[in-house]
C-alpha positions in Angstrom: 95.3 111.8 81.2 96.1 109.2 82.6 97.1 109.4 86.4 99.7 107.1 87.7 100.6 107.2 91.7 104.2 105.9 91.3 105.8 104.7 94.9 108.7 107.2 95.6 111.6 105.1 97.6 114.3 108.1 97.6 116.6 105.7 95.4 117.1 106.5 92.1 115.2 103.3 90.1 112.2 105.6 91.4 112.7 108.7 90.8 113.7 107.4 87.3 110.5 105.8 87.0 108.1 109.4 87.7 110.4 111.0 85.8 110.0 108.9 82.8 106.0 109.0 83.3 105.9 112.8 83.3 107.8 112.7 80.1 105.2 110.5 78.7 102.5 112.5 79.1 101.0 111.2 82.0 99.6 113.0 85.5 102.5 111.9 87.9 101.8 110.9 91.8 104.9 110.7 93.9 103.5 108.6 97.2 106.5 107.6 99.6 105.9 104.9 102.1 107.3 105.2 105.3 106.9 101.1 106.5 109.4 100.8 109.8 109.5 103.0 113.2 112.3 101.9 115.2 116.0 104.3 114.4 119.4 102.6 113.4 121.8 101.2 115.5 123.2 104.9 114.7 120.0 106.9 116.5 119.0 107.4 112.6 115.6 107.4 111.4 116.2 105.9 107.6 113.2 107.0 106.5 113.2 110.5 107.3 116.6 110.6 104.8 115.0 108.8 101.5 111.4 110.6 102.2 114.2 114.1 101.9 115.2 112.7 99.1 111.8 111.7 97.5 110.5 115.5 98.3 113.8 116.7 96.5 113.3 114.7 93.2 109.7 115.3 92.9 110.0 118.9 93.8 112.6 118.5 90.1 110.2 116.7 88.1 107.2 118.9 89.4 104.6 116.3 90.7 103.2 116.5 93.7 103.4 114.2 96.7 101.9 112.2 99.5 103.4 110.1 102.2 101.7 107.6 103.9 102.6 105.1 107.0 102.2 101.4 106.6 104.6 101.0 109.6 101.5 98.9 111.7 100.5 97.3 108.4 103.5 96.7 107.7 104.3 94.7 110.6 101.7 92.5 111.0 101.5 91.8 107.9 105.2 90.8 106.9 107.3 91.3 110.0 105.2 89.0 112.4 105.4 87.2 109.5 109.0 86.9 109.1 109.7 86.2 113.0 107.5 83.4 113.0 109.4 81.7 109.7 112.7 82.2 111.7 110.9 80.5 114.8 110.8 77.4 112.8 113.6 77.1 111.6 113.0 79.0 107.6 115.4 81.4 105.8 112.2 83.9 104.9 112.5 86.3 102.2 110.5 89.5 103.4 110.9 91.3 100.1 108.6 89.5 98.3 106.4 89.4 101.2 106.7 92.7 101.5 105.9 93.5 97.4 102.7 91.5 98.2 101.1 93.0 101.0 101.6 96.0 101.3 103.4 97.8 97.4 100.4 96.3 95.9 98.2 96.7 98.8 97.9 99.1 100.7 99.6 101.4 98.8 97.6 100.5 95.8 94.9 101.1 97.4 95.7 104.6 98.3 96.9 105.2 95.0 93.1 104.2 93.8 92.4 106.8 96.7 94.1 109.6 95.0 92.3 108.8 91.8 95.3 106.4 89.9 94.3 104.8 86.5 97.9 103.0 87.9 100.1 102.4 90.1 104.1 102.1 88.7 107.2 101.1 90.8 110.7 101.7 90.0 110.9 97.4 90.1 112.6 95.7 86.5 110.5 94.0 85.3 107.7 93.6 82.3 104.5 93.4 82.1 102.9 92.1 78.8 99.3 92.0 78.3 97.7 89.6 75.5 94.1 88.2 75.0 93.2 89.8 78.2 96.2 88.1 80.2 98.8 89.9 82.3 102.1 88.2 82.0 105.3 89.0 84.1 108.5 88.7 82.5 111.8 89.4 83.1 113.0 93.2 83.0 115.6 93.8 79.9 119.3 94.5 82.2 118.9 90.2 83.2 122.0 92.1 85.8 118.8 93.7 87.6 115.4 91.5 86.9 113.2 91.4 89.6 110.9 89.5 88.6 111.5 86.7 91.4 110.8 88.9 94.5 106.6 89.7 91.9 106.0 86.1 92.4 102.9 86.4 94.0 101.4 89.3 92.5 98.1 87.9 91.2 96.5 89.4 88.2 94.3 92.3 89.7 97.2 93.9 91.5 98.7 92.8 88.1 96.1 95.0 85.8 97.3 98.3 87.6 101.3 98.2 87.8 103.2 99.9 84.6 107.0 98.9 84.7 108.7 102.2 83.4 112.5 100.7 83.8 111.6 96.9 82.1 113.8 98.1 78.5 116.7 100.1 80.1 119.4 99.5 82.8 121.1 100.6 85.6 123.9 102.5 84.1 121.1 103.6 81.2 118.6 105.2 84.4 122.1 106.5 86.1 122.1 108.0 83.8 119.0 109.5 82.7 119.3 110.8 86.4 122.1 112.9 86.5 121.1 114.3 83.5 117.8 115.7 84.6 120.0 116.3 87.8 117.9 114.4 90.3 119.9 114.5 93.8 119.7 110.4 93.9 121.6 109.9 90.1 124.3 108.6 92.4 123.0 107.7 95.4 123.7 103.9 96.8 121.6 100.9 96.1 119.6 99.6 98.9 120.6 96.5 99.8 119.5 93.8 102.6 116.6 94.1 104.6 115.3 96.8 104.6 114.2 97.2 108.0 117.9 96.5 109.7 119.5 98.4 107.4 123.3 98.4 108.8 122.4 96.7 111.9 124.2 93.7 112.7 122.0 90.7 112.0 122.4 89.2 115.1 121.4 91.6 117.7 118.3 92.9 115.7 116.9 89.6 116.3 117.8 88.6 119.3 115.8 91.8 120.4 112.5 89.9 118.4 113.7 86.5 119.4 114.5 84.9 122.4 117.9 82.4 121.7 117.8 78.7 122.9 121.8 77.5 122.9 122.1 74.1 121.8 124.5 70.9 120.3 127.1 71.4 117.1 127.3 68.3 115.8 128.7 66.4 113.5 126.7 64.5 110.8 128.3 61.0 112.5 126.8 62.2 116.0 129.8 63.4 117.4 129.7 66.9 119.7 131.7 69.5 118.7 130.1 72.3 121.0 127.2 74.8 121.1 125.3 77.1 118.5 123.7 80.4 120.2 120.1 79.3 118.5 119.1 77.7 115.2 117.6 81.1 113.4 121.3 82.3 113.5 122.5 80.0 110.8 121.6 79.1 106.7 122.3 75.9 105.3 125.3 76.0 103.6 127.2 78.5 106.2 130.9 78.8 106.8 131.9 81.1 108.7 131.1 82.5 112.6 130.8 78.3 114.1 132.6 78.7 116.4 133.8 75.4 116.4 137.4 75.7 114.0 140.9 73.5 114.8 139.1 70.1 115.5 141.5 67.2 115.5 140.4 63.7 115.0 138.6 65.1 112.2 139.5 64.8 107.9 140.4 68.3 106.9 138.5 70.6 105.3 136.3 73.5 106.2 133.4 73.6 108.3 129.9 74.2 107.2 126.0 73.5 108.2 124.1 71.2 107.0 121.2 70.7 109.2 119.4 72.1 111.3 117.1 69.5 114.3 114.1 71.6 115.3 112.9 68.5 117.5 116.3 68.3 119.6 117.6 71.9 118.6 120.7 70.8 116.9 122.7 72.2 115.0 124.8 69.6 112.2 127.5 70.0 110.5 129.8 68.8 107.6 133.4 69.0 106.3 135.3 68.8 103.1 132.7 67.6 101.2 129.3 68.8 101.0 127.5 66.2 99.1 125.1 66.8 102.1 123.9 70.6 101.1 122.7 69.1 97.4 119.1 67.7 97.0 117.3 66.4 94.4 114.2 68.8 94.2 111.3 70.3 96.6 108.0 70.5 97.1 106.8 74.3 98.0 103.8 75.4 100.5 101.1 76.6 98.4 101.9 78.3 94.4 100.9 81.4 93.4 100.3 80.8 89.2 100.2 84.8 87.2 98.4 84.0 84.7 97.2 81.1 84.9 97.9 76.7 86.1 99.3 75.1 83.2 97.0 72.5 81.8 99.5 70.0 81.8 100.3 68.7 85.6 103.3 68.0 84.7 106.0 69.8 82.6 109.0 70.9 82.2 110.2 75.0 83.1 113.3 76.7 84.5 113.2 77.3 88.1 114.8 80.3 90.1 115.4 79.4 93.9 117.4 83.0 95.1 117.6 86.2 93.9 120.8 86.8 91.4 121.2 83.3 90.8 121.2 81.0 87.6 118.3 79.2 86.4 117.8 76.0 86.6 116.0 73.2 84.3 112.9 71.7 86.5 111.0 69.5 85.7 107.0 70.8 88.0 104.0 68.7 89.1 101.3 70.0 90.2 100.1 68.0 93.3 96.8 70.2 94.9 97.9 73.5 95.7 101.4 72.7 96.5 104.5 71.9 92.8 106.5 69.3 93.4 110.4 70.0 91.3 113.2 67.8 90.6 116.0 68.8 89.7 117.4 69.1 86.1 121.1 68.1 88.3 121.4 68.2 91.9 121.4 71.5 93.7 123.1 73.4 96.6 122.1 73.7 100.4 118.3 74.7 98.5 116.3 76.6 101.4 113.4 75.8 103.4 111.3 79.8 103.6 113.2 81.1 100.3 111.0 80.6 97.1 110.6 78.4 93.7 110.2 80.9 91.0 108.9 79.3 87.3 109.5 80.8 84.3 109.0 79.5 80.9 111.3 79.2 77.8 110.3 83.0 76.8 111.4 84.4 80.0 107.3 84.4 81.6 107.3 84.4 85.3 104.6 81.5 85.8 104.5 82.6 89.7 106.2 81.0 93.0 105.6 79.3 95.7 107.6 79.0 99.3 110.0 75.8 99.6 108.7 73.5 102.3 110.0 70.0 102.0 113.8 69.5 100.7 114.0 65.9 98.8 117.5 64.4 98.8 
C-alpha cells in the first residue's frame, strides 16, 4: 500500500483530498503546517482554529496526523522576499513562492521522513505524466484552477505530487464534505495573503517597512499632494489617493499610472487610461516545467493575474529570461507578479516574475 502525506490546511479542499485518497486505498497521513507566528488584529492565532479543524477532520476520516512549524523557513524564504519586493516598488505574489519554497520544499522533505511515496495538496490542478515528463495542466474547474500558483515547480517536485481535486468542481467538493459529515464542509475559503489575515494591509506593512512619504504628480509634472509611501500603491489603483476635487484638470477619476523609485514620486492620471496599457514585458528568469521549447520564438497564451483570462502572446526566449509581446495591449501589468504561459492543450509551460514592462 502506497503512503500519501496530505497537506492539511483546515479547509474543505485539503479535507476532501485526504478523504478521497483514503477511499482510493492509500495509506494517508495528515500534516498541518504552521507558517506564521503572529496573532491577528484581534489577538487570535488564526492557525490554532485551522489546526483544530484539520485535527477533527483527520479523526473523522480515521487517519494519523502531525503538525510541523515552518515559521522560520517561511520568514526567510518567502516573507523577506515579500518585503524586499515592496521596498523595490514591486507587487509580489507570496502564494507562488510559498508553493515553491515551503509546500514543495520543507514540507516535501518532512513527508519523505514520514515514509511518503507521494504528497498531495488541495490545489485545483492536474498532473499528467507522458514519456517520462510530468506536465502541469489546468484543472477541470476553470473557475478554481490554481495552476497559476504552481508555475515555479520543477520535474522533481511534480514527480511526488498528487492532485485529487483535478477533475471535480468546488461545489462537488463541498457536497462530498457534507455527505461525509466533515466539519469543514461549509467553511469559508481563505482569501488574501495568509500571514496578514484580516488585518489592514497598510498597518501591517508599516510595522516592517518604514514609510517614505513623497510627492504625487500628474504625468505632466504638476504636484497634487503627498503620498504615504510608494509601497502602499499599485498600478491602476483608484481609491485612497487623497487627491479628489483637484481643479483645472479634465474630469475623470484619478488612478496610479507610474511609480518612480529614484525620486520617490507617485504619478497619477485621470480620464483616459492609456498610460496603463503596455505592449509586452520581459521576465526576470523563467521556470520551464516540462522542458524549454525548441523554437526560441513561439505563440502561446499568458496569464498575468490569477482568475484573469489568458491572453495570446508571442514568446521569445532570451537567455534565462522570456520576452512577451501581447497580441492586444494589456492593462496594468505589474512588476513583481508572475507571467505564466500555457499552450493550446492547457499545459502550463512555466512562469517568470515580471521585471520590465514594454510600452
